[in-house]
N, C-alpha and C positions, 0 to 999 in steps of 0.2 A: 504492500500499500504506500501511496506516497504521503509525505510528511508535509504536515500542516506549515507554511511558512510562518516565521516568527515575525514578521511585518505583514499586515495586511495592504494591499497596493494603496489605499487610500489613507491609513495611518505612516504607512511609509514615507508618502509622499509629504504628509504634513511634517512628520519627524524632520526629514530632510530641508524642506524650505524653512523651519525654524533655525535649524543649523546653519545653514547655505547663506541666508540673510541677515545673521545676527539677529534673530529675535527668539533664541535660547535663553535670554537674561529676562525677558518681558515673559515667556511662557513657561518657565522655570524646565522645560525639557522636561513635560509632564509625562508620568507612567503609562497612561491609557495610549500614549502614543505607539505602545511597541502592542503588536499581533498578540502576544502570548501571555499580556498582563491583562483581565477582567475585572470587574468591580469587586470581587472576591479578594482575588490576589492584592488590587489596590489596596485595600482596608488593611490587609495584613502586612504589607508593607509599609505603609504608613504609619500603625499603630507598633510598627517595630524602628520608627526613626528613617524610612526610607521613603523620600517625599520627590526624587528626580531621578531621571537617567544617569545623572553624575551620581548618585549615592549607591547606584547598581554596580558602579566601576570601584567606588570606595570599600564596599562591603564584601565583594567578589562572592563565586557561584556556591561554594559550600555553606557560608552564610545564608544567602536566600535561598537554597533548599531548605535549612531548618526552620526560617521565619515561614516560607508558605507552604512545606509541605510536597513539592515537587519533588522529583528524582534530580541527582547532581547533572547529568547528563542534561535535561533540559536548563537547567538553570545555568548550567556553562555556556550553551547556543543562546539565550537570551540575555545574556551579560558580554558575549564575544558580538551581538548584533548590536548592542547598544553601543559597545566600544567602537564600533566600524564607525557607525554614525557619527562620534564624536570627534574623531581622526579625520572623519570628512570633512566637518565643519572647522577643524584646526583647533580645537578644544582642549584635545590631549594630542602627544607625541606620535608619533608614527611609529611601525614598527623598527624600520629599518631607516637609519637616517646617516650620513656621512657625519665622520668627525669633525671636520671643517665646520659643517652646517650645526652640529651640535656647540661647539666651539665660540661661533656668532651667537648663539641664542644664549649662552652662559653670561656672555659679556655683557646682554642686560638684563640680567637677572635682577628681582630687588633683595635689596640690604637695608637693614637700619642701624642706622648709625647709633653707638652706646652713648656717645657725648661725651667720651673721652678719645686722646690720642692712643693711650697706652693699648687699652683695650680692641679698640680699630685696628690698631696695629697687629694684634694677635688674631683678630677672626678676618684682616685682610680687607677692612672696609666697613664691617657690620655685619648680623644677625642675617644671613641667608632665609629666603622664602625657597621652598622647595625641599626643605632640610629640617631635620631634628636635630636640635643643640640640647645635649644634657648639659647639665651645670651641678656637680656633687662637690660635698665639701660639709665639715663637721659645724654645728650648731654656731652661730654668730660670723660667721664666714662673709656674709654679705650675701649668700643666694637670693634670698627675698627682697632685699636692697635692690639687688640689679633687675628682678621682675618688676618691681614698680619702678624702676627708671626707664624698662624697655614698653611700660605700658604706657608713658608719656612721651618717649621718642618716637613711637611710630605713628602718633598724630600730627608730627610735623610735615612741613611741605616735603614735594620732592629734592626740592632744591635744598633742603636745611638737612637731609638726610633719611627724611621719615618716609613714610608710604600713605598718609592720609586716610588712613584707616582707623577701625576700632580694636576692641581686644575683648578675647574671652577669656577670664582667669578663672580657673577651677582650684578651688581653694580646699585643699583637704586637713589642713592643719589648722585655721582659722589664724592665720597671720597678715591677711588682705588687711591694711588698714588708709581709707580715704583721706586721713589728715596727711599720712606720708603722701599720696598722690599731691595733694593742696599746696603742699610744700615744694615740691619738685616742679610744679608747673610754674609756680608762682617764680622759681629760682632761675627757669628757662623764659620767663616771657610768654606763658601762653595762661588763657582763662580757665582757672581751675573748674568751675562749673562745665563749660562746653567738654573739658578732659574727663570730667566724673563721667558725664552723659555718655559718654564713645567706651566706656568700661563696662561689659556685663561680667557680673560676678555669681559663679556658681559655686553653693557651699556643698561641698561631697562630705556624708556621713560614713557610707560604707563602700569597700571596693565595688560591690552591686550598682550602688550611686552612681560612685564614680564615671563607671562605663556608661551606663544610662546617659548621663550628662553628654560623654561623648559620641554617643551614638545620634543625639537629635542636636547635633553640632551644625550639623551641616543647613539645617533651615536658618539657624541662626546668623549663618557666615551669608548667605543671600541677602537677608533681609536688612542685617545692619553692618556690611561692608568690611565686615572681620579680616583684619589682614594680619593679626597674631592670636595665637593660641598657649597660654600660658597653663601646665600643668604644677601646682606646688604644693605638696610634693607628690609627685609619681605614684611611687613604691611604698608609701608610709601607710597606708589603710591595707593593702595587702600584708605587709610585714607584720603588723597589729594582726591580723583575722586570722593566717593560717598560721599556726606556731606546730614546731615540732616536724622532725624528718617525715612525719605520716602524709603530712598535706603538701609537702615541697611539688609534688609535680602537679597537683590541681594548681597552686599558685602559679607556677612557672608558667602554664598554659594560658591562664587568665592574663597575666602579666603582657605575656606575649601576643596575646589579643589586643590588650588595651594599647601598648607601644607601637605595633603595627598600624592599628588605625589611626593615630598619630600622624604617623608618616604616610599614609594612603590620603589622608586630608589635606597634608602640606601639601603634597605631590597634585593633586587633583585640581585643588582651588587657588593654588600659586601662593599660599600663604606659608609664614613662619610659626615653627612648633617651637616653644622651650618647655623643658621639663625640669625639675629639681629634684636629686635623689640625696637619701640619706647614706650615712657610712657606715662601716664597722670596723672594730679594731681585730686584726689579727693576731690570737696568741703566738703563732708560731713563727712571727716573724721578727726575728733578732737581729738584724741589719737594716737600714733604711726606714721608711714611712710604713709603719705597720695599717693604717687608713685605706679601707678599700671600699669601692662603692657597692651597696646591695642591688640585687637582682639578677647576680649572675651573668653569665653568656648571652642570655635572653636579651637583655637591656644593652649589654655591650655592642653585640653584633646590630642591633637595630639603631643606635643613635647614628648618626650622622657625623653629629662633631661632639667630641666629648671632652669636657673643661673641667680641670681641679680648681675648686678654690680653696686657700689656706689662710691661715693667721699668721704673720711677722710684726709681733707688738702692735702699734695702731695701724701700720699698713695690712695690703693684702695682697696675694700672690696669685696669679691665676696662670696655669698652665695647660697649654693644648697639649691633652693625652693622644686623642686618636680624630685622626682627620684625613680624607682621600687625598687632599694635598697639601694643607698646612702644614710646616716645618714645625716640630716640636719645641717651641721653646717657652719661656717663661716672662711676665710682666708685672709691676709693680703697680698698684691702684689704692685707693683709698676710699673712704666714705664720709659723706659730707651731706648739705643741705641740701644740694642737686643730686643728690643718689649716689652712684658711682661717679667717682671724680679722679684727675689725673692727681698724682701724689704731689707736683710741682705746685697746683694751686692752691695744696694744704700746707705748705711750707711757706708760700708767699705770705697767706694771711698770717702766719705765726710770727713772720719777720716785720709786718707793719704794724704788729700790738708791740713788738720790742724795740722799736726802731729809737723810741722818745727815750729811754734810759741810757741806751748805748750811747746816744748824742751827746749827752749832757755828760757821761763819763768821760769821752774822748776831750771836750772841751776842758773840763778842769784838769786833765793829764795833759793838755799842751798848755795850760798857765802854769801850771807848778813850775816846770823847769825854767821858765821867763822869770820868776820871782827868785829863784834859788841863785842866777845868774847874776840877777842885780842885785844881790844881797850881797854876793862874795865880790862883785866891783865896788861896793859903796865900802867895805871892808878894809880892801887891799886901798882904795885912796885916801881914808882915813889914815891908814899907817903910814902910808907916802908923806 
């Protein structure tokens, strides 16, 4: 028997017209434009957070099969047809491209400045879109302050190093503080109210809730022009709920699904993803730094860029641990009213506050030798 096409002729024409003539954003690439998706399947997908054809690409055939009850082969064909339509419309990358074409495309990739010369040097311009940037370190090393700073920097104009977009902030540790956003926005010359309005905060109370928030993120990205997703912290809830070796496999499987969904959202919607990670101390480490990030190889292999924050007195050190093209190097930064700042800016402030007493000391020291010399001359003249 002949297999029924996944696109009906009318639905296929409508879908291709949406993509070809740039109507994808207006009609949101509706799911009913696919012939294999009826009202019941559409309702199941919508309940699971799949609202558009872009979401089909993000989720993948295995998850679509679990959500709708269709077999994996049918779901694979459905996702493949959706992908072909998006490739034809230029919304996602082709299967085969030359390295020169890929190089030209990467020259125009979006980057979010950190507002500091040192961290921009580490990132070679800023935090990239279409990539997952992981920042790990012990408590108080500046991970959350870095995330708060990026919430403000991404809203700047493209000429100033931003992306003119909003932020989706997933807070699993109850550390998001709008007061901090206000102080950073004022220090950068931005309107605090507008900056706060462009930040959507989702408080996650358990790992399942955290996963549900990320699954529903696609609709928020389209409606609010989201250009940055932050998960602070990404692994903390998984670490607290799944205890012992008996639950290790289950934890790693769910964690693997979460971080891969973060990466696929960044690649599909051309946005930046930042996740913070907790650390543990390795007791068998006799030499070197015993601090290691949690999450195991699942998180290590999925992160595009991995940065290690550590304390160094009042300063902080950021080290590029893993990257496809960045060199492994360290830079020094500090924390201030503007969020993350260059260490030179911090030292300049201290110098200006100490300038007055130093000046008085130097003046006094310059005057004293003249008095001594004059006294000696007077005594010599008297003797003569």
